[in-house]
C-alpha positions in Angstrom: -83.2 187.8 55.1 -81.9 188.1 58.8 -85.2 189.9 59.6 -87.4 187.1 58.0 -85.4 184.4 60.1 -85.6 186.4 63.1 -89.4 186.6 62.8 -89.9 183.0 61.9 -88.4 182.3 65.1 -90.9 184.5 66.6 -93.5 182.8 64.6 -92.6 179.3 65.8 -92.6 180.7 69.6 -96.1 182.2 69.0 -97.2 178.9 67.2 -96.0 176.8 70.1 -97.8 179.4 72.8 -101.0 179.1 70.7 -100.8 175.6 70.7 -100.2 175.4 74.5 -102.9 178.0 75.0 -105.3 175.8 73.1 -104.4 172.5 74.5 -106.8 170.6 76.6 -109.7 172.9 75.5 -112.6 171.8 73.3 -112.1 172.4 69.5 -114.5 175.3 68.5 -115.5 176.6 65.0 -113.0 179.6 65.9 -110.0 177.4 65.4 -110.3 177.3 61.7 -110.0 181.3 61.7 -107.0 181.0 64.1 -105.3 178.4 61.8 -106.1 180.9 58.9 -104.3 183.6 60.8 -101.4 181.4 61.5 -101.0 180.5 57.9 -101.7 184.1 56.9 -98.7 185.2 59.0 -96.3 182.6 57.6 -97.3 183.9 54.0 -96.2 187.5 55.3 -93.0 186.0 56.3 -92.4 184.3 53.0 -93.1 187.5 51.2 -90.6 189.5 53.3 -93.4 191.5 55.1 -92.5 191.3 58.9 -95.1 193.9 60.0 -97.8 192.2 58.4 -96.5 189.0 59.9 -96.2 190.5 63.4 -100.2 191.7 63.2 -101.2 188.4 61.9 -99.2 186.6 65.0 -100.7 189.0 67.6 -104.2 188.4 66.2 -103.7 184.6 66.0 -102.2 184.2 69.5 -105.1 184.7 72.1 -104.2 186.7 75.0 -104.9 185.0 78.4 -103.0 184.0 81.5 -101.6 181.0 79.7 -100.3 182.7 76.7 -99.0 186.0 78.6 -95.4 184.9 79.0 -95.0 184.1 75.4 -96.2 187.6 74.4 -94.0 189.2 76.8 -91.0 187.0 75.6 -91.7 187.8 72.0 -91.8 191.5 72.7 -88.5 191.3 74.8 -86.9 189.6 72.1 -87.9 192.2 69.6 -86.5 194.7 72.2 -83.3 193.1 72.5 -82.8 192.8 68.7 -83.4 196.6 68.5 -86.8 196.2 66.9 -88.2 198.5 69.6 -91.5 199.8 67.7 -92.5 196.2 67.5 -92.0 195.4 70.9 -94.0 198.3 72.0 -96.8 197.2 69.6 -96.8 193.9 71.4 -96.8 195.2 74.9 -99.4 197.8 74.0 -101.6 195.0 72.8 -101.4 193.4 76.2 -102.3 196.6 78.0 -105.4 196.8 75.7 -106.9 193.5 77.5 -108.5 194.9 80.7 -109.7 191.3 81.3 -106.2 190.2 82.3 -105.4 190.0 86.1 -103.9 193.1 87.4 -100.7 191.4 88.1 -100.4 190.6 84.5 -101.2 194.1 83.3 -98.6 195.5 85.7 -95.9 193.1 84.1 -96.8 194.5 80.6 -96.9 198.0 81.9 -93.3 197.3 83.3 -92.1 195.8 80.0 -93.6 198.8 77.9 -91.6 201.0 80.1 -88.5 199.2 79.1 -89.5 199.5 75.5 -89.7 203.4 75.8 -86.3 203.4 77.7 -84.9 201.5 74.8 -86.5 204.0 72.3 -85.2 207.0 74.2 -88.7 208.1 75.0 -87.8 208.7 78.7 -90.6 211.0 79.7 -93.2 208.4 78.5 -91.3 205.8 80.5 -91.0 208.1 83.6 -94.8 208.3 83.8 -95.3 204.6 83.4 -92.7 203.9 86.2 -94.3 206.3 88.5 -97.8 204.7 88.1 -96.0 201.3 88.9 -94.7 202.5 92.1 -98.1 203.7 93.2 -100.0 200.7 92.0 -97.8 197.6 92.0 -95.9 197.0 95.2 -94.4 193.8 94.0 -92.7 195.8 91.2 -91.8 198.9 93.1 -88.2 198.3 93.6 -87.6 197.2 89.9 -89.4 200.4 88.8 -87.6 202.5 91.1 -84.2 201.2 89.7 -85.4 201.9 86.2 -86.3 205.4 87.2 -82.9 205.9 88.8 -81.5 205.0 85.3 -83.7 207.5 83.6 -82.5 210.3 85.9 -79.0 209.3 85.7 -79.2 209.7 81.8 -81.1 213.0 82.1 -78.6 214.2 84.7 -81.4 214.9 87.1 -79.1 214.4 90.2 -81.5 215.6 93.1 -84.3 213.3 91.8 -81.8 210.4 91.5 -80.9 211.2 95.1 -84.2 211.1 96.2 -85.1 207.7 94.4 -81.9 206.1 95.4 -82.3 206.9 99.2 -85.7 205.2 98.9 -84.0 201.9 97.9 -81.8 201.9 100.9 -83.1 199.5 103.7 -85.1 201.3 106.4 -83.2 201.4 109.8 -85.3 200.0 112.7 -84.4 199.6 116.4 -86.3 196.3 116.4 -84.9 194.5 113.4 -81.4 193.8 112.5 -80.2 196.1 109.8 -80.7 194.8 106.3 -77.6 194.3 104.0 -76.8 197.5 102.0 -76.5 197.4 98.2 -73.0 199.1 97.9 -74.0 200.0 94.3 -76.7 202.2 95.6 -74.5 203.9 98.1 -71.6 204.4 95.5 -74.4 205.9 93.1 -75.6 208.1 95.8 -72.0 209.3 96.6 -71.4 210.4 93.0 -74.8 212.0 92.5 -73.8 214.4 95.5 -70.4 215.0 93.8 -72.3 215.8 90.8 -74.2 218.5 92.4 -71.0 219.7 94.0 -69.3 220.2 90.6 -72.2 222.2 89.5 -72.0 224.3 92.8 -68.3 224.7 92.1 -68.9 226.1 88.6 -70.8 228.9 90.3 -68.0 229.2 93.1 -70.6 228.2 95.6 -68.2 226.5 98.0 -70.7 226.4 100.8 -73.1 224.2 98.9 -70.4 222.3 97.4 -68.9 221.3 100.9 -72.3 220.3 102.1 -72.8 218.0 99.1 -69.4 216.5 99.6 -70.1 215.8 103.2 -73.1 213.8 102.3 -71.2 211.9 99.5 -68.7 210.8 102.1 -71.7 209.8 104.5 -73.0 207.5 101.8 -69.5 206.1 101.0 -66.6 207.1 103.3 -64.2 205.5 100.3 -65.6 207.9 97.9 -62.3 209.2 96.1 -64.1 211.7 94.0 -65.5 213.6 97.0 -61.9 213.7 98.6 -60.4 215.2 95.3 -63.2 217.6 95.1 -62.7 218.6 98.8 -58.9 219.0 98.2 -59.8 221.3 95.4 -61.9 223.4 97.4 -59.5 223.8 100.1 -56.7 224.7 97.6 -58.7 227.4 96.0 -59.6 228.9 99.4 -55.9 228.9 100.3 -56.2 226.2 102.9 -53.2 224.2 101.7 -52.6 221.9 104.6 -56.4 220.9 104.6 -56.0 220.2 101.0 -53.0 218.0 101.5 -54.9 216.1 104.3 -57.9 215.5 102.1 -55.5 214.1 99.3 -53.5 212.0 101.8 -56.9 210.4 102.6 -57.1 209.1 98.9 -54.2 206.7 99.6 -56.3 204.9 102.3 -59.5 205.1 100.2 -58.1 203.5 97.2 -54.4 203.6 96.4 -54.9 203.1 92.7 -55.8 206.7 92.7 -52.7 208.3 94.1 -51.7 209.5 90.7 -54.7 211.6 90.4 -53.6 213.5 93.6 -50.0 214.4 92.6 -50.2 217.6 90.8 -52.5 219.2 93.4 -50.3 217.6 96.3 -47.2 219.2 94.8 -48.8 222.6 94.4 -50.1 222.5 98.0 -46.7 221.4 99.4 -45.0 224.2 97.3 -47.5 226.8 98.6 -46.5 225.7 102.2 -42.8 226.0 101.2 -42.4 222.2 102.1 -40.7 220.5 99.1 -39.2 217.9 101.4 -42.8 217.1 102.8 -43.9 216.3 99.3 -40.7 214.1 98.4 -41.1 212.2 101.7 -44.8 211.5 100.8 -44.0 210.3 97.3 -41.5 208.0 98.7 -43.9 206.4 101.2 -46.5 205.9 98.4 -43.9 204.4 96.3 -43.1 201.9 99.0 -46.9 201.3 99.7 -48.4 201.3 96.2 -45.7 201.5 93.3 -46.8 203.3 90.2 -45.1 204.7 87.1 -46.6 208.1 87.9 -45.1 208.4 91.5 -41.8 207.1 90.2 -41.4 209.7 87.4 -42.4 212.6 89.8 -39.7 211.3 92.3 -37.2 211.3 89.5 -38.0 214.8 88.6 -37.3 215.8 92.3 -34.1 214.0 92.3 -33.1 215.4 88.9 -33.6 218.9 90.4 -31.9 218.4 93.7 -29.1 215.8 92.8 -28.6 215.9 89.0 -29.3 213.5 86.0 -26.8 210.9 87.1 -28.4 210.3 90.4 -32.2 210.4 89.1 -30.8 207.9 86.3 -29.5 205.6 88.8 -32.3 205.7 91.0 -34.7 205.1 88.1 -32.8 202.3 86.8 -33.0 200.5 90.2 -36.7 200.9 90.6 -37.4 199.6 86.9 -35.5 196.3 87.9 -38.1 195.9 90.7 -41.0 197.1 88.5 -40.5 197.6 84.7 -42.8 200.1 83.1 -42.9 201.5 79.4 -43.0 205.1 80.9 -40.0 204.4 83.3 -38.2 203.1 80.3 -39.1 206.1 78.1 -37.6 208.4 80.9 -34.5 206.2 81.1 -33.8 206.2 77.4 -34.4 210.2 77.6 -31.5 210.5 80.1 -29.2 208.3 78.1 -30.0 210.2 74.8 -28.8 213.4 76.7 -25.4 211.8 77.6 -24.9 210.2 74.3 -23.8 211.1 70.7 -23.3 209.9 67.3 -24.7 206.5 66.1 -25.7 205.7 69.9 -27.7 208.7 70.1 -29.4 208.0 66.7 -30.2 204.6 67.9 -31.7 205.5 71.3 -33.6 208.2 69.5 -35.4 205.4 67.3 -36.0 203.3 70.5 -37.5 206.4 72.4 -39.9 206.9 69.2 -41.0 203.3 69.2 -41.6 203.2 73.1 -43.7 206.7 72.7 -45.6 205.1 69.8 -46.2 202.0 71.8 -47.6 204.1 74.9 -49.9 206.3 72.7 -51.5 203.2 71.2 -52.5 201.8 74.7 -55.3 203.0 76.9 -54.5 204.3 80.3 -57.8 203.5 82.1 -60.0 200.4 82.3 -63.5 199.7 83.9 -63.2 196.8 86.5 -66.8 196.1 85.8 -67.1 195.8 81.9 -63.6 196.1 80.8 -64.2 199.4 78.8 -60.9 201.3 78.2 -59.8 204.8 77.2 -57.2 207.6 77.6 -59.0 209.5 80.5 -60.6 208.9 83.9 -64.5 208.8 83.7 -66.1 208.5 87.2 -69.1 206.8 85.4 -68.1 204.2 82.9 -69.4 205.1 79.5 -69.9 201.3 78.7 -71.6 199.9 81.6 -72.7 203.0 83.5 -71.3 201.9 86.8 -69.8 204.5 89.1 -66.4 204.5 90.4 -65.1 201.2 88.4 -62.8 203.1 85.9 -59.3 203.0 87.1 -55.7 203.4 86.0 -54.4 200.3 84.3 -51.5 198.8 86.2 -48.5 196.8 84.9 -45.7 197.2 82.5 -47.8 199.0 80.0 -49.8 201.0 82.4 -49.1 203.0 85.6 
């Protein structure tokens, strides 16, 4: 029934388009046939035959410059509703009309490419988009952005880089620099990081370094590139350089400090500089407080000064910035020093806190709101790069 009403809406739109297309023209003998197609389509709808209705409507609505937008709008409505095959039929019907002006054919060409993308027919969409780039300068940028999405979905990172670089404004000594689309530069840096990770799988550190250098040239605040560089330096025994790259993350985006901690600790340990790690963590806690930094500091204090000192430090910090993770650690300390009924009650409290933490996502996309338990460099929801970050606050980091 929902499908019938949806196509009835389409039918109404086509009827209006047909009327507009015929308005102001002399009445001809053909109009009786057009009216026949119109009511034939309505009969298909009433009898729950949407495909027959769509065919009748396509035949009833003459394709010309006045009705083109109606055809395209109906096709786009079909695509948005998930009726991709019907959208393809409508847009292919437009391309079968060579009498249309080239600009209109190009628009239908683009819509058909979008249909193919929605249907997962990426190879066919790619061919159409390449044709558009060559033949339709007015649609070149739009076609290239769609092509970029295809290469991203297919993980063809070098091809994505080639297309994205063409979308950057051309530099000229005679003209002021055009504003740079930061989504493109951010994407470029991540494409380079993807290639670097492929090189790291093969232990090809030289190629990985080259790609990460390019990543930072596109976006100097690319945290992912700094983390990967630190990983390479650590693997190759350059612990001081690894620390330098990890420290850079704090300036690029301090919300990612927790992602650096484990490798930082290992690097400082290899240098025999535990005190250096402790100082850096204390600085980070002052600059950008987080539960992850706090708990690592608590572990250090426990090892050096004992549980009482660590619990005291933790309690003071939780007064400034409460967090579930910090509270769970504080309860753990009190359980270790309790007995009997008090210990049992604290155990129940600890269990409740742990269950509450397990039910909460740890990361969230700042662009679309997608949330989950782990860090994604590309958001699974909106496909934006670098927008998924640790959730802050009492229930987060």
